[in-house]
matplotlib code that plots the C-alpha trace (Angstrom):
import matplotlib.pyplot as plt

x = [-18.4, -19.6, -17.3, -18.8, -16.6, -18.1, -20.8, -24.4, -24.5, -28.0, -27.1, -26.4, -22.9, -20.7, -17.9, -15.5, -16.1, -13.8, -14.9, -14.4, -17.2, -19.6, -22.0, -21.6, -25.5, -24.7, -22.1, -23.0, -21.9, -19.7, -17.9, -17.4, -16.1, -13.7, -12.4, -11.8, -10.1, -7.9, -7.2, -8.2, -7.5, -9.7, -12.7, -11.7, -14.0, -16.8, -17.6, -16.3, -16.7, -17.1, -16.5, -19.2, -17.0, -14.4, -16.3, -13.7, -14.4, -11.9, -11.3, -11.1, -7.5, -6.7, -4.0, -5.4, -6.3, -9.8, -12.5, -15.2, -17.7, -20.6, -19.3, -19.1, -21.5, -20.9, -21.3, -21.3, -19.4, -17.0, -19.6, -22.4, -20.0, -19.1, -22.8, -23.4, -20.9, -18.0, -14.4, -11.9, -9.1, -5.9, -4.0, -5.8, -7.4, -10.6, -11.5, -8.0, -7.1, -5.4, -7.7, -6.9, -5.1, -8.1, -10.5, -8.3, -7.7, -11.5, -12.1, -9.3, -10.8, -14.4, -13.2, -11.4, -14.7, -16.8, -14.2, -12.0, -12.9, -11.5, -7.6, -6.2, -2.4, -1.0, -0.2, -3.7, -5.3, -3.1, -4.0, -7.7, -7.6, -5.2, -2.0, 1.3, 2.0, 4.6, 2.5, -0.6, 1.4, 3.0, -0.3, -2.4, -0.1, 0.1, -3.5, -4.7, -1.6, -1.6, -0.6, -3.2, -2.4, -2.9, -6.3, -7.2, -6.2, -8.1, -11.3, -11.1, -10.6, -13.4, -15.8, -14.4, -15.3, -18.8, -19.1, -17.6, -20.3, -23.4, -22.8, -22.1, -19.8, -16.4, -13.3, -12.0, -15.2, -15.2, -11.5, -12.5, -15.6, -13.3, -10.5, -8.2, -8.5, -5.4, -6.7, -3.3, -2.7, -6.0, -5.6, -2.3, -3.4, -6.4, -4.5, -1.8, -4.6, -6.9, -4.9, -7.0, -7.4, -10.8, -11.9, -11.0, -12.7, -15.9, -15.8, -15.0, -17.8, -20.2, -19.5, -20.1]
y = [41.6, 39.6, 37.6, 34.0, 32.8, 35.0, 33.2, 34.8, 35.4, 34.2, 30.9, 27.7, 27.0, 25.4, 23.0, 25.7, 27.9, 27.6, 26.2, 29.4, 31.0, 28.3, 28.3, 25.1, 24.1, 24.0, 21.3, 17.6, 15.2, 13.6, 16.7, 17.6, 14.1, 14.2, 17.6, 16.0, 13.2, 15.5, 17.8, 20.4, 24.1, 25.6, 24.5, 25.7, 28.8, 26.7, 24.3, 22.5, 18.8, 17.4, 13.8, 12.5, 10.0, 12.4, 15.7, 17.5, 19.6, 20.5, 22.4, 20.4, 20.8, 19.2, 16.6, 14.3, 10.9, 10.7, 9.7, 7.1, 9.1, 7.7, 9.7, 13.0, 15.9, 19.1, 22.8, 26.1, 27.8, 27.3, 28.9, 26.4, 23.4, 24.9, 25.7, 22.1, 20.9, 20.1, 21.3, 22.9, 20.6, 21.4, 20.6, 22.6, 25.4, 26.0, 28.9, 30.5, 30.1, 27.5, 24.9, 25.1, 22.2, 21.4, 21.2, 19.0, 16.6, 16.6, 15.6, 12.7, 11.5, 11.6, 9.4, 6.9, 6.7, 5.7, 3.5, 1.8, -1.5, -1.1, -1.4, 2.0, 2.8, 6.3, 6.7, 5.7, 7.9, 10.9, 10.1, 10.1, 13.4, 15.2, 15.8, 14.1, 11.2, 13.2, 16.3, 14.0, 12.2, 15.3, 17.2, 14.5, 13.7, 17.3, 17.9, 14.4, 13.3, 10.2, 9.0, 8.2, 4.7, 4.5, 6.1, 3.7, 0.7, 2.4, 2.7, -0.9, -2.1, 0.1, -1.5, -4.9, -4.5, -3.6, -6.7, -8.9, -7.6, -7.4, -10.4, -14.2, -13.8, -15.8, -14.0, -14.4, -13.1, -9.9, -9.4, -9.3, -7.0, -4.3, -4.6, -7.0, -10.3, -11.7, -13.2, -13.8, -10.0, -9.0, -11.0, -9.4, -5.8, -6.3, -7.4, -4.7, -1.9, -3.2, -5.6, -8.7, -11.0, -10.9, -14.0, -12.8, -9.6, -11.1, -13.5, -10.9, -8.7, -11.4, -12.5, -9.0]
z = [-13.0, -10.1, -8.2, -8.3, -5.5, -3.0, -1.1, -0.4, 3.5, 3.3, 2.0, 4.3, 5.4, 2.8, 3.2, 2.1, 5.0, 8.1, 11.5, 13.3, 11.2, 12.0, 15.1, 17.0, 16.4, 12.6, 13.0, 12.9, 15.8, 13.3, 12.4, 16.0, 16.8, 13.9, 15.3, 18.7, 17.1, 15.1, 17.9, 15.4, 16.8, 14.2, 15.9, 19.4, 19.4, 18.0, 20.6, 23.7, 24.6, 28.1, 29.3, 31.5, 33.2, 34.4, 34.8, 32.8, 29.6, 26.7, 23.7, 20.5, 20.1, 23.5, 23.2, 25.7, 24.8, 22.9, 25.3, 24.4, 22.0, 24.1, 27.1, 25.4, 25.5, 23.5, 24.6, 22.6, 25.2, 28.2, 30.4, 29.4, 30.3, 33.7, 34.5, 33.8, 36.4, 34.3, 35.5, 32.8, 31.4, 33.4, 30.0, 27.4, 29.8, 28.1, 30.0, 29.4, 33.2, 35.1, 36.9, 40.5, 42.0, 44.5, 42.0, 39.7, 42.5, 43.3, 39.9, 40.1, 43.4, 42.0, 39.1, 41.5, 43.6, 40.8, 39.0, 41.8, 40.4, 37.0, 36.3, 37.5, 37.6, 38.2, 34.4, 33.3, 36.0, 34.7, 31.2, 32.1, 34.1, 31.8, 33.5, 34.0, 36.2, 38.3, 38.6, 39.7, 42.1, 43.8, 43.7, 45.1, 47.8, 48.9, 49.1, 50.2, 52.4, 50.5, 47.0, 44.1, 44.4, 48.2, 47.8, 45.2, 47.5, 50.5, 48.5, 47.4, 50.8, 52.2, 49.6, 50.5, 54.1, 53.2, 51.0, 53.6, 56.1, 54.0, 51.6, 51.7, 48.5, 48.8, 49.4, 46.0, 44.4, 46.6, 45.6, 41.9, 42.5, 44.0, 41.5, 43.3, 41.3, 42.7, 45.7, 47.7, 46.9, 47.9, 51.4, 51.9, 51.1, 53.2, 56.2, 55.8, 55.7, 58.5, 60.5, 59.7, 56.7, 55.1, 56.6, 60.1, 59.6, 58.3, 61.4, 64.0, 62.8, 62.5, 66.1, 67.4]

ax = plt.figure().add_subplot(projection="3d")
ax.plot(x, y, z, "-o")
ax.set_aspect("equal")
plt.show()
């Protein structure tokens, strides 16, 4: 008697098969996204996903906060993701190896450089870059000789200096553009870092 439950290997993949038996190319985008949302470990050897905004790639089972689906790209192997320039996640270790601290912090600084105008806190940065706030703070400070928050502030003020020199925008508008919408705080921070208020810095540079 023929076992009717046994599937012909020449037939297309059926819903009853496990994800581990399925090549990534046979999976639809919705199925992959559902696996990422569900942290489904059964898909771990089937595909990997990378986040364009952070430059990090993960296993489907990664417990990190799900990214915006528009920022995701999928790969069949970890090697493909690495070749495309993405770094392995420090949390889920998609290559089976621990990401070196210098590469992790490089990914963090790249993200800050591109997103300094957004609302960034240590907790938010750690969540995005797949680590704990404590470990991020300690590792960042060891490698960069400053805290992540100090680096964010530095990047904002550096950009503000450019805008003060090469635009006629009001001080308050420049603060908003660099992520410092509270004008009094922007002025205080700018003076703390540069020794000048935004207005006196602009005037001094213009006079020169």
